[in-house]
Kinemage of the C-alpha trace (Angstrom):
@kinemage 1
@onewidth
@group {chain A} dominant
@subgroup {mainchain}
@vectorlist {calphas} color= white
{ca met a 1} P 105.291 68.000 123.148
{ca arg a 2} L 107.369 66.703 126.063
{ca val a 3} L 106.025 66.695 129.677
{ca leu a 4} L 107.736 65.535 132.826
{ca ile a 5} L 105.770 64.373 135.682
{ca ala a 6} L 107.335 63.955 139.044
{ca asp a 7} L 105.264 61.793 141.802
{ca asp a 8} L 106.373 59.320 144.152
{ca glu a 9} L 103.135 57.248 143.751
{ca gln a 10} L 103.671 54.911 140.868
{ca asn a 11} L 99.953 54.781 139.923
{ca ile a 12} L 99.667 58.463 139.554
{ca arg a 13} L 102.745 58.571 137.253
{ca arg a 14} L 101.433 55.569 135.251
{ca thr a 15} L 97.945 57.175 134.985
{ca leu a 16} L 99.092 60.542 133.884
{ca ser a 17} L 101.579 58.927 131.349
{ca asp a 18} L 98.993 56.974 129.871
{ca leu a 19} L 96.406 59.653 129.741
{ca leu a 20} L 98.836 62.076 128.048
{ca gly a 21} L 99.862 59.622 125.749
{ca ile a 22} L 96.446 59.144 124.305
{ca asp a 23} L 96.238 62.693 123.525
{ca gly a 24} L 99.466 62.555 121.603
{ca ile a 25} L 101.696 64.136 124.657
{ca asp a 26} L 105.110 62.456 125.322
{ca ala a 27} L 105.219 61.972 129.104
{ca thr a 28} L 108.399 61.098 130.989
{ca thr a 29} L 108.166 60.081 134.607
{ca ala a 30} L 110.319 60.633 137.664
{ca glu a 31} L 109.735 58.965 141.064
{ca asn a 32} L 111.073 61.785 143.028
{ca gly a 33} L 112.451 65.356 142.907
{ca leu a 34} L 116.168 64.437 142.571
{ca ala a 35} L 115.431 62.221 139.622
{ca ala a 36} L 113.240 65.031 138.033
{ca gln a 37} L 116.037 67.300 138.607
{ca arg a 38} L 118.283 65.359 136.709
{ca leu a 39} L 116.075 64.735 133.946
{ca leu a 40} L 115.529 68.550 133.580
{ca gly a 41} L 119.125 68.937 133.394
{ca glu a 42} L 119.764 66.362 130.682
{ca glu a 43} L 116.560 66.539 128.410
{ca arg a 44} L 114.368 69.167 127.075
{ca phe a 45} L 110.761 69.496 128.144
{ca asp a 46} L 107.774 71.656 127.417
{ca ala a 47} L 106.247 71.690 130.888
{ca ala a 48} L 106.535 69.762 134.058
{ca val a 49} L 103.726 68.201 136.678
{ca leu a 50} L 105.281 68.247 140.111
{ca asp a 51} L 103.623 66.782 143.287
{ca leu a 52} L 104.566 68.850 146.357
{ca arg a 53} L 105.309 65.875 148.893
{ca met a 54} L 108.292 63.757 147.525
{ca pro a 55} L 111.217 62.307 149.197
{ca gly a 56} L 114.666 63.838 149.022
{ca met a 57} L 113.709 66.752 147.042
{ca asp a 58} L 109.947 67.740 147.132
{ca gly a 59} L 108.178 69.889 144.928
{ca leu a 60} L 108.974 73.538 146.163
{ca glu a 61} L 112.537 72.792 146.541
{ca leu a 62} L 112.692 71.740 142.805
{ca leu a 63} L 110.533 74.316 141.571
{ca ala a 64} L 112.960 76.919 143.438
{ca trp a 65} L 115.995 75.289 141.662
{ca met a 66} L 114.246 75.273 138.001
{ca arg a 67} L 113.314 79.018 138.732
{ca glu a 68} L 116.940 79.984 139.700
{ca ser a 69} L 119.087 77.979 137.440
{ca gly a 70} L 116.914 75.349 135.849
{ca pro a 71} L 114.789 75.230 132.566
{ca gln a 72} L 112.083 78.096 132.394
{ca ile a 73} L 109.134 76.194 131.617
{ca pro a 74} L 105.356 76.025 132.823
{ca val a 75} L 105.281 74.022 136.247
{ca ile a 76} L 101.892 72.414 137.536
{ca val a 77} L 101.771 71.414 141.136
{ca ile a 78} L 99.745 68.552 142.457
{ca ser a 79} L 98.933 68.747 146.268
{ca ala a 80} L 96.350 67.252 148.782
{ca his a 81} L 93.469 68.974 150.266
{ca gly a 82} L 95.662 69.704 153.350
{ca asp a 83} L 98.846 71.149 151.216
{ca val a 84} L 96.586 73.980 149.627
{ca gln a 85} L 98.506 76.686 151.451
{ca asp a 86} L 101.704 75.043 149.768
{ca ala a 87} L 100.400 75.058 146.449
{ca val a 88} L 99.637 78.841 147.003
{ca thr a 89} L 103.194 79.275 147.806
{ca ala a 90} L 104.345 77.157 144.754
{ca met a 91} L 102.134 79.580 142.809
{ca lys a 92} L 103.823 82.837 144.219
{ca arg a 93} L 107.239 81.222 143.420
{ca gly a 94} L 106.499 80.548 139.734
{ca ala a 95} L 104.161 77.631 139.225
{ca ile a 96} L 101.475 78.616 136.886
{ca asp a 97} L 98.456 76.189 138.185
{ca tyr a 98} L 97.661 73.620 140.928
{ca val a 99} L 95.391 70.851 141.091
{ca thr a 100} L 94.247 68.867 144.294
{ca lys a 101} L 93.931 65.224 144.905
{ca pro a 102} L 92.091 63.532 143.878
{ca phe a 103} L 92.114 65.053 140.516
{ca asp a 104} L 90.105 64.731 137.392
{ca pro a 105} L 92.662 63.350 134.863
{ca asp a 106} L 91.010 65.170 131.775
{ca asp a 107} L 91.029 68.547 133.459
{ca leu a 108} L 94.702 67.910 134.353
{ca gln a 109} L 95.386 66.845 130.740
{ca met a 110} L 93.665 70.228 129.567
{ca arg a 111} L 95.707 72.327 132.069
{ca val a 112} L 98.947 70.897 130.698
{ca arg a 113} L 98.001 71.542 127.293
{ca arg a 114} L 96.824 75.274 128.168
{ca ala a 115} L 100.013 75.739 130.005
{ca val a 116} L 102.290 75.009 127.142
{ca glu a 117} L 100.172 76.899 124.787
{ca asp a 118} L 100.110 80.159 126.994
{ca asp a 119} L 103.816 79.638 127.379
{ca arg a 120} L 104.671 79.444 123.792
{ca leu a 121} L 102.237 82.244 122.846
{ca arg a 122} L 103.779 84.378 125.618
{ca arg a 123} L 107.656 83.568 124.291
{ca ser a 124} L 106.645 84.652 121.066
{ca val a 125} L 105.045 88.147 121.831
{ca thr a 126} L 107.538 88.864 124.826
{ca pro a 127} L 111.095 90.431 123.872
{ca ser a 128} L 113.887 88.967 125.352
{ca pro a 129} L 117.047 91.544 126.348
{ca glu a 130} L 119.304 89.452 124.219
{ca thr a 131} L 117.378 89.557 121.052
{ca ala a 132} L 115.040 92.435 121.169
{ca gly a 133} L 117.801 94.543 119.400
{ca glu a 134} L 118.457 92.130 116.984
{ca arg a 135} L 115.261 90.263 115.914
{ca val a 136} L 114.706 90.269 112.309
{ca ala a 137} L 111.380 92.112 111.656
{ca glu a 138} L 110.300 90.520 108.598
{ca asp a 139} L 106.718 89.222 108.153
{ca his a 140} L 107.244 86.121 106.100
{ca thr a 141} L 110.498 84.423 106.762
{ca glu a 142} L 109.710 82.558 110.006
{ca ser a 143} L 105.864 81.789 109.141
{ca arg a 144} L 104.163 78.603 111.114
{ca asn a 145} L 101.671 78.314 108.536
{ca pro a 146} L 102.208 75.375 106.288
{ca gly a 147} L 100.874 77.271 103.042
{ca met a 148} L 103.299 80.313 103.752
{ca arg a 149} L 106.101 77.765 104.313
{ca ala a 150} L 105.527 76.215 100.913
{ca leu a 151} L 105.489 79.380 99.282
{ca met a 152} L 108.679 80.881 101.147
{ca ala a 153} L 110.280 77.123 99.745
{ca ile a 154} L 109.522 78.609 96.309
{ca val a 155} L 110.841 81.887 97.264
{ca his a 156} L 114.134 80.800 97.883
{ca lys a 157} L 114.221 78.632 94.704
{ca val a 158} L 113.150 81.675 92.547
{ca ala a 159} L 115.126 84.369 93.973
{ca pro a 160} L 118.705 83.509 92.690
{ca ser a 161} L 117.274 83.573 89.226
{ca asp a 162} L 116.568 86.817 86.887
{ca ser a 163} L 113.118 85.578 86.202
{ca thr a 164} L 110.056 88.048 86.340
{ca val a 165} L 107.929 87.544 89.305
{ca leu a 166} L 104.185 88.417 89.983
{ca val a 167} L 103.149 88.673 93.561
{ca thr a 168} L 99.315 88.654 94.176
{ca gly a 169} L 97.524 89.013 97.426
{ca glu a 170} L 94.973 91.343 99.344
{ca ile a 171} L 95.966 94.671 100.408
{ca gly a 172} L 98.211 94.705 103.530
{ca thr a 173} L 99.386 91.140 102.983
{ca gly a 174} L 103.176 92.322 102.703
{ca lys a 175} L 103.716 92.095 98.861
{ca glu a 176} L 106.525 94.577 99.197
{ca val a 177} L 108.214 92.705 101.907
{ca leu a 178} L 108.070 89.678 99.742
{ca ala a 179} L 109.544 91.587 96.906
{ca arg a 180} L 112.431 92.805 99.219
{ca thr a 181} L 113.095 89.023 100.136
{ca ile a 182} L 113.463 88.201 96.684
{ca his a 183} L 115.819 90.908 95.865
{ca arg a 184} L 117.940 90.080 98.929
{ca gly a 185} L 118.309 86.351 97.982
{ca ser a 186} L 119.429 87.346 94.599
{ca pro a 187} L 122.870 88.140 93.076
{ca arg a 188} L 121.392 91.528 92.534
{ca ser a 189} L 121.047 92.130 96.474
{ca gly a 190} L 124.127 94.716 96.103
{ca gly a 191} L 122.269 96.709 93.678
{ca pro a 192} L 119.163 98.981 94.389
{ca phe a 193} L 115.788 97.911 95.208
{ca val a 194} L 113.287 100.587 93.846
{ca pro a 195} L 109.585 100.235 94.536
{ca val a 196} L 106.954 102.493 92.811
{ca asn a 197} L 103.284 102.319 93.572
{ca leu a 198} L 101.745 102.612 89.973
{ca gly a 199} L 98.396 103.560 91.446
{ca ala a 200} L 99.779 106.473 93.326
{ca val a 201} L 101.393 108.146 90.417
{ca pro a 202} L 99.104 110.348 88.189
{ca asp a 203} L 98.784 108.813 84.594
{ca gln a 204} L 100.284 112.056 82.838
{ca leu a 205} L 103.515 111.518 85.264
{ca leu a 206} L 103.894 107.976 84.894
{ca glu a 207} L 105.546 107.447 81.836
{ca ser a 208} L 108.366 110.132 82.429
{ca glu a 209} L 108.709 108.479 86.114
{ca leu a 210} L 109.295 104.961 84.866
{ca phe a 211} L 111.183 105.583 81.601
{ca gly a 212} L 112.660 108.925 82.008
{ca tyr a 213} L 112.759 112.002 79.765
{ca glu a 214} L 115.071 114.142 77.630
{ca lys a 215} L 115.678 117.882 78.110
{ca gly a 216} L 112.802 119.772 76.419
{ca ala a 217} L 110.626 116.699 76.024
{ca phe a 218} L 107.686 118.661 77.583
{ca thr a 219} L 107.267 121.990 79.114
{ca gly a 220} L 109.442 121.994 82.417
{ca ala a 221} L 111.610 119.491 81.317
{ca thr a 222} L 114.915 121.788 81.596
{ca ala a 223} L 117.281 118.732 81.784
{ca arg a 224} L 117.535 114.958 81.202
{ca lys a 225} L 116.207 112.759 83.833
{ca pro a 226} L 116.768 109.063 84.062
{ca gly a 227} L 113.538 106.977 84.806
{ca leu a 228} L 113.062 104.506 87.584
{ca phe a 229} L 113.980 101.606 84.884
{ca glu a 230} L 117.674 103.057 84.882
{ca thr a 231} L 117.679 104.123 88.578
{ca ala a 232} L 117.178 100.259 89.361
{ca ala a 233} L 120.051 99.148 86.932
{ca gly a 234} L 121.759 96.103 88.632
{ca gly a 235} L 118.924 95.621 90.918
{ca thr a 236} L 115.144 95.015 91.244
{ca leu a 237} L 112.209 97.315 90.110
{ca phe a 238} L 109.417 96.510 92.124
{ca leu a 239} L 106.102 97.588 90.251
{ca asp a 240} L 103.387 97.542 92.916
{ca glu a 241} L 99.720 97.700 92.123
{ca ile a 242} L 100.525 96.926 88.128
{ca gly a 243} L 96.980 96.209 87.596
{ca glu a 244} L 96.270 100.338 87.933
{ca met a 245} L 98.541 100.769 84.856
{ca pro a 246} L 97.033 102.568 82.137
{ca leu a 247} L 96.447 100.647 78.734
{ca his a 248} L 98.595 102.937 76.569
{ca leu a 249} L 101.722 102.533 79.011
{ca gln a 250} L 101.068 98.718 79.250
{ca val a 251} L 102.263 98.648 75.753
{ca lys a 252} L 105.139 100.333 76.150
{ca leu a 253} L 106.005 98.335 79.525
{ca leu a 254} L 105.655 95.123 77.442
{ca arg a 255} L 108.076 96.157 74.745
{ca val a 256} L 110.695 97.155 77.226
{ca leu a 257} L 110.288 93.832 79.234
{ca gln a 258} L 110.540 91.965 75.684
{ca asp a 259} L 113.542 94.012 74.442
{ca arg a 260} L 115.152 94.784 77.611
{ca arg a 261} L 115.666 98.559 75.965
{ca leu a 262} L 113.782 101.579 76.678
{ca gln a 263} L 113.581 104.959 74.760
{ca arg a 264} L 113.276 108.228 77.233
{ca val a 265} L 110.138 110.432 76.556
{ca gly a 266} L 111.218 112.876 73.991
{ca gly a 267} L 114.262 110.700 72.982
{ca thr a 268} L 115.422 109.170 69.703
{ca thr a 269} L 117.879 106.372 70.713
{ca thr a 270} L 117.325 103.126 72.895
{ca ile a 271} L 119.023 102.331 76.127
{ca pro a 272} L 119.689 98.996 77.200
{ca ile a 273} L 118.398 98.025 80.667
{ca asp a 274} L 119.735 95.613 83.296
{ca val a 275} L 117.019 95.210 86.049
{ca arg a 276} L 114.956 92.629 87.496
{ca ile a 277} L 111.075 92.994 87.454
{ca val a 278} L 108.934 92.154 90.400
{ca ala a 279} L 105.300 93.261 90.127
{ca ala a 280} L 102.534 92.998 92.581
{ca thr a 281} L 98.584 93.586 92.704
{ca asn a 282} L 95.798 92.794 94.589
{ca arg a 283} L 93.398 92.671 91.686
{ca asp a 284} L 92.461 89.639 89.575
{ca leu a 285} L 94.147 90.354 86.461
{ca lys a 286} L 92.374 87.585 84.522
{ca gln a 287} L 89.266 89.475 85.422
{ca ala a 288} L 90.834 92.737 84.130
{ca ile a 289} L 91.903 91.039 80.911
{ca ala a 290} L 88.197 89.932 80.529
{ca glu a 291} L 86.968 93.740 81.051
{ca gly a 292} L 89.620 94.897 78.773
{ca val a 293} L 91.742 97.167 81.145
{ca phe a 294} L 94.568 94.854 81.391
{ca arg a 295} L 96.622 93.360 78.161
{ca glu a 296} L 96.704 89.530 78.154
{ca asp a 297} L 100.270 89.381 76.414
{ca leu a 298} L 101.729 91.793 79.438
{ca tyr a 299} L 100.169 89.180 81.867
{ca tyr a 300} L 101.768 86.460 80.443
{ca arg a 301} L 105.310 88.374 80.401
{ca leu a 302} L 105.058 89.169 84.186
{ca asn a 303} L 103.460 86.113 85.068
{ca val a 304} L 106.750 83.796 84.665
{ca ile a 305} L 106.571 83.018 88.607
{ca glu a 306} L 103.151 83.937 90.316
{ca leu a 307} L 103.542 83.982 94.290
{ca his a 308} L 100.234 84.344 96.082
{ca leu a 309} L 100.120 85.550 99.454
{ca pro a 310} L 97.302 84.334 101.680
{ca ala a 311} L 95.291 86.694 104.062
{ca leu a 312} L 96.241 86.961 107.512
{ca arg a 313} L 92.849 85.447 108.344
{ca glu a 314} L 94.133 82.398 106.502
{ca arg a 315} L 97.375 82.173 108.526
{ca pro a 316} L 96.263 82.588 112.389
{ca glu a 317} L 99.371 80.578 113.363
{ca asp a 318} L 101.408 83.700 112.525
{ca ile a 319} L 99.556 86.327 114.416
{ca ala a 320} L 101.486 85.749 117.720
{ca glu a 321} L 104.793 86.040 116.164
{ca leu a 322} L 103.902 89.136 113.962
{ca ala a 323} L 102.431 90.895 117.210
{ca gly a 324} L 105.569 90.257 118.844
{ca val a 325} L 107.578 91.683 115.853
{ca phe a 326} L 105.476 94.689 115.838
{ca leu a 327} L 105.688 95.232 119.490
{ca asp a 328} L 109.470 95.122 119.229
{ca arg a 329} L 109.528 97.701 116.329
{ca ile a 330} L 107.283 99.830 118.684
{ca arg a 331} L 109.952 99.620 121.690
{ca arg a 332} L 112.800 99.849 119.570
{ca arg a 333} L 111.477 103.260 118.342
{ca gly a 334} L 111.394 104.483 121.947
{ca gly a 335} L 107.432 103.741 122.271
{ca pro a 336} L 105.788 102.744 125.956
{ca asp a 337} L 107.491 99.975 127.716
{ca val a 338} L 104.873 97.337 127.111
{ca ala a 339} L 106.651 94.010 127.812
{ca gly a 340} L 104.475 91.536 126.022
{ca ile a 341} L 100.724 90.361 125.018
{ca ala a 342} L 98.726 88.299 127.223
{ca pro a 343} L 97.763 84.519 125.756
{ca asp a 344} L 94.071 85.461 126.110
{ca ala a 345} L 94.588 88.732 124.130
{ca ile a 346} L 96.481 86.767 121.381
{ca arg a 347} L 93.646 84.265 121.193
{ca leu a 348} L 91.181 87.169 120.860
{ca leu a 349} L 93.361 88.450 117.974
{ca thr a 350} L 93.167 85.079 116.422
{ca gln a 351} L 89.410 85.499 116.151
{ca tyr a 352} L 89.391 88.722 114.113
{ca arg a 353} L 89.218 88.791 110.487
{ca phe a 354} L 91.782 91.359 109.512
{ca pro a 355} L 90.278 92.871 106.330
{ca gly a 356} L 93.473 95.028 106.071
{ca asn a 357} L 95.793 92.032 106.839
{ca ile a 358} L 99.199 92.446 108.350
{ca arg a 359} L 99.317 96.139 107.833
{ca glu a 360} L 96.194 96.535 109.971
{ca leu a 361} L 97.778 94.102 112.691
{ca glu a 362} L 100.573 96.318 112.985
{ca asn a 363} L 98.318 99.371 113.537
{ca ile a 364} L 96.244 97.552 116.082
{ca ile a 365} L 99.234 96.490 118.138
{ca glu a 366} L 100.432 100.345 118.083
{ca arg a 367} L 97.114 101.682 118.883
{ca ala a 368} L 97.024 99.094 121.818
{ca val a 369} L 100.446 100.163 123.122
{ca leu a 370} L 99.720 103.718 123.008
{ca leu a 371} L 96.675 103.627 125.015
{ca ala a 372} L 97.873 100.552 127.597
{ca asp a 373} L 97.415 101.260 131.024
{ca ser a 374} L 99.780 98.395 132.063
{ca arg a 375} L 103.005 96.501 130.937
{ca glu a 376} L 101.018 93.660 129.319
{ca leu a 377} L 98.539 93.824 126.990
{ca gly a 378} L 95.282 91.987 127.725
{ca pro a 379} L 91.847 91.549 126.104
{ca arg a 380} L 90.503 94.722 126.851
{ca asp a 381} L 93.178 96.697 125.040
{ca phe a 382} L 91.781 95.140 122.099
{ca ala a 383} L 88.073 95.763 122.821
{ca phe a 384} L 87.895 98.329 120.137
{ca leu a 385} L 88.086 95.241 117.530
{ca gly a 386} L 84.789 94.213 118.806
{ca val a 387} L 85.519 90.473 119.378
{ca val a 388} L 83.647 89.165 122.241
{ca gly a 389} L 86.444 86.845 123.435
{ca pro a 390} L 88.656 83.702 122.993
{ca ser a 391} L 85.970 81.208 123.079
{ca gly a 392} L 83.516 83.271 120.570
{ca thr a 393} L 83.324 86.101 118.033
{ca glu a 394} L 81.284 88.796 117.068
{ca pro a 395} L 81.974 90.312 113.693
{ca arg a 396} L 82.950 93.977 114.038
{ca thr a 397} L 80.006 95.959 113.100
{ca val a 398} L 79.551 99.219 111.421
{ca pro a 399} L 76.315 100.825 111.152
{ca pro a 400} L 75.002 100.813 107.493
{ca ala a 401} L 74.952 103.987 105.630
{ca ala a 402} L 71.556 105.474 106.342
{ca met a 403} L 69.207 106.217 103.193
{ca pro a 404} L 68.428 110.034 103.112
{ca glu a 405} L 65.087 110.934 103.706
{ca gly a 406} L 62.907 112.771 101.198
{ca pro a 407} L 63.709 113.382 97.470
{ca val a 408} L 67.340 112.607 97.021
{ca ser a 409} L 69.578 112.922 93.761
{ca leu a 410} L 71.211 110.135 91.851
{ca ala a 411} L 74.386 110.986 93.252
{ca glu a 412} L 73.387 110.461 96.927
{ca leu a 413} L 71.844 107.145 96.062
{ca glu a 414} L 75.073 106.014 94.368
{ca arg a 415} L 76.880 107.129 97.581
{ca val a 416} L 74.762 105.008 99.627
{ca ala a 417} L 75.014 102.130 97.412
{ca ile a 418} L 78.734 102.083 97.252
{ca glu a 419} L 79.004 102.541 101.101
{ca arg a 420} L 76.790 99.607 101.767
{ca ala a 421} L 78.552 97.478 99.264
{ca leu a 422} L 82.189 98.428 100.926
{ca leu a 423} L 80.649 97.348 104.224
{ca arg a 424} L 79.225 94.095 103.122
{ca asn a 425} L 82.678 93.217 101.394
{ca glu a 426} L 84.507 94.461 104.324
{ca gly a 427} L 86.438 97.038 102.505
{ca his a 428} L 87.732 94.822 99.795
{ca arg a 429} L 87.614 97.009 96.668
{ca glu a 430} L 87.911 94.268 94.044
{ca arg a 431} L 84.678 92.360 95.382
{ca thr a 432} L 82.862 95.608 96.005
{ca ala a 433} L 83.614 96.537 92.412
{ca thr a 434} L 82.380 93.248 90.954
{ca glu a 435} L 79.243 93.506 93.037
{ca leu a 436} L 78.512 96.825 91.753
{ca gly a 437} L 79.373 95.764 88.077
{ca ile a 438} L 81.933 98.733 87.797
{ca thr a 439} L 85.651 98.767 87.486
{ca arg a 440} L 88.100 98.843 90.313
{ca arg a 441} L 89.365 102.318 89.281
{ca thr a 442} L 85.908 103.641 89.008
{ca leu a 443} L 85.280 102.545 92.364
{ca leu a 444} L 88.175 104.192 93.712
{ca asn a 445} L 87.527 107.437 91.915
{ca lys a 446} L 83.697 107.178 93.395
{ca ile a 447} L 85.386 106.769 96.821
{ca arg a 448} L 87.489 109.731 96.319
{ca glu a 449} L 84.388 112.003 94.945
{ca tyr a 450} L 81.973 111.067 97.730
{ca glu a 451} L 84.728 111.032 100.328
{ca ile a 452} L 83.476 107.465 101.540
{ca pro a 453} L 85.119 105.974 104.365
{ca val a 454} L 86.479 102.597 103.975
{ca pro a 455} L 86.046 99.950 106.673
């Protein structure tokens, strides 16, 4: 962080420079407004601290120049007690804060850091006219989180190969987005990217969807139909929720991956395939292997390269940028004209745990934008999250499932037990199933059967 200090009093310049330097801030000093103007034109700074009374060009004149044609950085003005009205004028002209002499050095240091942080947050979530229509709305490529940056470095190495990739991570972390990034970075980018959610396709249809079928293979098969492996020829097939694949189809998938050939349902000949496989799951596949619901040999065939996406709560540095991306998307779709998100609101968002990860963040931003009463989203626009404020948090609370009074059925007891376990685990299906001692598929079936709302 670089800060320019402009003051005609040498002691103040030296004191502030030393103080900010102790805190790791690179401070450059100027003895008057003209010297400060020259430095602002030649070098890059993150903030400026300007004295109002300086010879040649005073703080108000320098501030006016900055707002008209100079660098658009946050400015804090320093004033004597008798200059408070001038300080208020400076605030109206674009200064973000002011302090009066004599001032507390620690307080000024805090104000400088806060000003720079607020400016960075505001820039990251406020679309500029030049880039709003061009901004790349990808959720991983520009991460500020060290773990994500290390992950993306691996992605850039892996993408040009034809190796099979297994993407793991919680629901909503952006596994399909990462798979598309891999596809775009590969020699197959000119071919199709074909996604399929294996957990959403009924078991009795999944085989024919993946591998295709011949005419007459079953009732209703009136013509030959290529499967998704053939549809993705020359490109990438994304097998999402691979952990939900039935065991009997895991055997056939393993053979296809080994032989690079398939046989349509009802067919007698084998067909060569030319496709790259990227699989994804939010399940612990090693646990699934131990439970006997996932084949170990298929796991090792898929897990040539494993990429684990961290949960959003583990990468809070990215929340501001992602919120800005989603705000841009809403604006481009013709949504309400919301210009940005206040820094205090961003701080509030970083305190929230996001059990639904990036997908939940997008929904939260859309809801806040649709219900907003002003052009900037503030903390009150996110009050529905149940977070107290930027200085502290309060877990989002959901009333626990009430135990029915009087005689109850086993089914009702089971429903209440599942609902309470889901609340304890913030909606995480894998952890809930483990706690209850059942498989994830059984849990999902019970959720549908009892129509249990998932937090």
